[in-house]
N, C-alpha and C positions, 0 to 999 in steps of 0.2 A: 502493500498500500504505501502511495507516495504520502510525505508529509503533510502537503497541502494541494487541494483541488482548485484549479481555477478555470475560468469563465465555464460554469456550467449553474448558474444564477438561475437561470429562466428555467434550467432542468429539473430542478429543485423546487422552485414555485407551481411547475406544473405537476409533478406528484405529489406537493404538499394538499393540491387542490383534487386530485384523486382521491386521497385518504378519506376527504371530508365526506364522502360520498355515505348516502345511508343504504342507499340502494345501487348496486354497483351495474351502472350503465355502461362506463367504460372500463375496458384491463388497459392494459401496457404493452409496448412492445417497444424495444430499446436497439435501435440497429445502426452498424456502421462496420468501416472497416477494421479488422485489424487494428491495433495502434490507438485508437481513440478512445481508450477510456471506456467501454460499457463495463468487464467485470469491475473495475474499481467505481463505478459510478454506482452500481448495482449495491455493493456493500457500504456505500455510503447511504443509500436509501433506507437500509434495515434498522438503525439507530433511530429515523427519524419516524419510520413506522412503530415502532416500539413505543415509544414517547407519547405516540396518538391512540395508542392503545390496540394496536392490530396483534396478530401473532405472526410471527414469521417462520416459513416455510421453505427451504433452496437446497438448490444443487445445481450440477454440471449435468447436464442432457446428455453422458455419452449415447455413442452409437448401440451400445448392449441397450439401454434404455428404448430404445428407437425402433429395435425391432419387431416387437409385437405388442399387442393391444394387452397379453397378461403381464408384460415388463413393465409398460405404461403403470397398470394399476399399481405393482407391487411398489414402483415408483413413489406413488403418491399417497399410499398407505403409511408406507416405511416413514415420509417427510412428515406425514400428519400425524403418524404414533410418537414421532420425536416432541412435535412444539404440542402435542397435549397431553403429555405424560404428568404432567400434575392433575389430571382431571380425572377422576372417578365414574365408573358405571356401577348400573345393578348387576352385583354376582350372579349369573344364571344359577351357580353350585348351591347357593345358601338355602335355599327350602327344599333341597332334596338331603335324604337320609342319610350321616355319617357313623352311624354304629356308635356303641356304648362309648368304647374306650375315645374315639377321635373327637378333637375341638369343633364347637360349630363352624361351620366357613362362614366367614366375613360377609355381610350384606352388600358390600361396596368393594369393587378392586378398580385398582388403575387401567385407564384406557390405553392400555398398549399394545401392540403391533398384533399379539394372539386374539386379543379382544376383536380388532378393526376387521380382523381377516376370517375369524367365524363369522361375524356380519356379512362379510361377502361373499364367501363360500355359502354361505346358509340362504342367500338371495337368489331366486331362480332368475332364469332372463341372460340376455345377453352380458357382455363383458359390461359395457356402459351403463347397463342396469344395476348391476352389480356395485360399481364406483357409486352410482347416484346413490343409492342406498345407504351405503358404508358412510360417505359423506352428510347424507342427513345427519344418521345417527348421530355420528361426532360431533355435529353442529347443535343439535336438540343438547346433549349432555355438555356443551361447554358454554351455551346460552345458559345454563342452568345456574352455572359456576362464575359467570359476569365475566366469560373469554369468547367470543363467538364470532369476531373479525378476523381473518386467516388471509394472509398474502402469503400466494405459492409462488416462488420466486426461481425461474431456470434460467440459467445460462448456457449458452451454446447451444439453443433452440432449433437451430437449423437442420440438427442432428434428426431432428424430430420426422419422418416422412411416413408415408402410408406405402404400403406394398401389395398392390392389388393382384400382380405376380402369385404373391404370398397368400392372398385373402386375408391380408391385414391390415388394419387400420388405425394406427395408433394415435396419429394427428388429428383426423376427424373424430376420434372418441375422446380426445381431449376436449376438444372444440364443444363437439354437443354438451357434455358431462356440464360443462361450467356454464354454457348457457341458457342448458335444463335449470340448475340448481339456481343459478339467478335471477332467473324469472320466478322462482318461488321465494323469493327474497333475503337467499342466504347470502350472507357477506363474506363470501369469498372469492379474492381478486385475484387473476393472472397474471403475472409479470413474465415478460419472456425478451431475454435479451441473446441475440446473436447477430449473424454476416447481414448485409441486406438480400439476402437469398431470402429471409425467413417470410417475411410479410408477405411476398408472393405466393409462397407456399402456403401461408395459411388462407388468404385468398383462393388457391385452387382447392383446396379441400374443403372450404366451405365459402359459398361468395357473402354469406353474412358477416365473416371475419372483418369485413370494411366497416360495418358499425358497431360490432363488438370492442375494436382495439383503438386506443389513441397513440398511434406511433410518431416515436421521439429516435428524430435522428442525430446523431451525433456527427459532428465534423471535426476536422483540424481546429485549434484554436489561432486568432489573429495574433500578430505580432506582439500587439501589448499586452496580453494574454500570455502568452507565450513568455515574455520578459515576467509578469508576475510569477508563474510556475516555477522560475528558474530562482527568482532573487527572495522570493516568500519563504521559503523552508531556512534560507539560510538566515533572512533577518529574525524570524523566530525561533529560531536554535542558538540565536547569537552567536554562531561560530566565527573566529577568529579570521578564517582567510575571507575576504571578498574575492568579486570576481569585477573585473574592468570590466568598463562598456563595452569594448571592443572585444573580449571572449564573449559576453553576455549576446551579443549581437550573431558570431560564427554561432553558438549552440541556437539561436533562433534559426538561423539558414541552414541548418545542417539537420537540425530536427524537420523543418518543414511545418511545424505549428503541431505534430502528434503529440499527445501526452508521452505514448511509450518511448518515442525516440527521446526526448526531453530528459526525461528520468536514466534513462541508458547513457545518455552523453553526457548529463548533469554529473552521475555518480562516475563515469569515468574519468571527468575534466579534473573533479574534485580530488579523486586520488589522485591524479598526478601531480596537482596544484599544493599537495601535501606534503608528497614526497621532493617538488622541487623547492618546496621552502624551507624542509629540513637539510637539502644538502644546497641553499641560498643560490640556486639558480635563478633566473630568469624566465618567468611565470610566462606560460604558451600553449594554448591549446592545441595538444598535438593530431589535428584531426586527420592525418593519413591512418595512424597507429589505430584510433578509437573506428574508421571506418572499416579496416581490418577485421578487428574485432567483433564489429556488428554484420560484417557480412559472414562472417563465419557463425555467429550464434543466432541469428535470425535470418538469412536468406538461402544461405549455401543448403541445408537441411532440404528444403523447398524444392531450389534449381537442380538440385542431383533427380530428382523424379520426374522430370520430363525427358523428351524426347530432343536430339539433334535440329529435328525439323521444327518442332514446335518452340524452340528456344531461338530458333530465325524468326518464326513469325510474331515472339513477345519482342525482340529487339528490332524489329520494323515499328511496331506499337511506340517503342519506346523513343523514338525519333520523332513521333507525331508532337506536335508543338503543344496540345494539350493532352498530353500522355497521361497525365494525374488524375483527368477529369474524365469525360468517357468520349467513345469514339463509335465508327459505325463500321461495317463491314467493307464499304466503299473505301473510305478512308484509309482504313487497314489496307486494303489491297493493293491501292493506290501508291500506297506508301513502299510497300514492298517490291511492286514493280519497279519502283525508282532505286529502288536500295539493293535488290538480289538480283544473281542471274538467274536464280530458279523462282517467279513468284508465285502465288498463291490465286486459285481460281476462287470468285464469292462461296461456291458452294463447298471448296475444298476449307477454304477459313471459317465456315461455317459450323464443319465439322470439329476442326481442328479446336475453336473456341469453345463447342460443346463438351470437347475431352478436358482442358483445360478447365473447365468451370468445376468438372466431376473432382479436381485436382486441388480446388481450391485458389487457383492460380487467376484466373479472370469470373467476373460473377457479369449477369446480364439481368438488365433491370425490366419492369413491365414497360417500357415504350419501345424496346429493340435496342437499345445502346448498351456498348459494353462498357466495364472499368477493372482497372487492376484490382484484384482483391485484397492485394500486399500492398500496404502503403511505402510507396518511396521504391518500389520495383525495379523503374525505370531507371533512377540514377545509378541504382546495382547493375544493372545490365549494361548502361553504358560504359560503366568504369571497370567493367569486369570481362566483358563478354565481346568476342571478337568473329562472325562467323566466316566460315570458311567458302561459302557461296554469297558473298558480298562484292558488288561491283566497284572496282576501281574508282578513288574518287576523282571527279571529274576536272 
């Protein structure tokens, strides 16, 4: 967790507004590229929710939780059992005969995972029906004890998807369950965080998702917010080392406003400055050394998983004037024709972009335009890669 979160005041205000809902009319999607601070923002939402009287159930949605409806049900029950562990429910065994020597069974027991699982398994119908019944059971018992509002917060939610070929629809089940219980007035709110592919997935699964969610799209920080993110932690901690304005501007430029990179570069710079201070050296930002470490830690693993031909395509994208924003297939193929001896047809480029999207390198928005899914990927490509099929400079 960074010591200070800059530039997210409007997001906090919007989340606080959602916390005031008595009847849940809006859930929340937090989306954006990797490195914009979705996970950190989600973590800082938690204390605000707790202070407002909500219980908070959260987890990362790994691919294992996304493969089946049963796996989704287990995820929800496990999270609910954790936040509801202080609540008690009537013990179904208390009225049973227990024998002369045995002590009487307690009238109430904690609302454990086993209790919730018994409700789930004892409910007839589909998986969605069982989940709904279990959530309603939990809410009724939480309400009796004054804690009835729960936020289910899931990071990496883009992993959740329907598998029509396997007759498994966990994403649809999740949406159906929460829409149904919210219509009954049960204040269980869903907060999902994930890559920009998340919201289109929700809409594809259930068209009513557009009305069900408030979408919060995180973008990179502007220059002033970036400077604040760099300088405020040093100020608050009363650090003995200060950054010169020139050093701050180097970090602002190299990070391009992405909070992950601000924190990564800032940490490396501060460590170097401490060392230089001990050696009585002149302090300067070691840009090339930090870039090499960033390349190895953040980019190299992703880059190693794609083919040479895919790398050529991304190299062409990196040369576009607005490579860090959005591009079309027409723009890509035109740039590839200018730069490569073996260019791409529109259909070939479309197929390769789909494959790169599956690998998390590219994403396609709802309007048919594409973007890098990894921030600053274009800069990495231009400084580290030169394709064999590049045309000689004119």
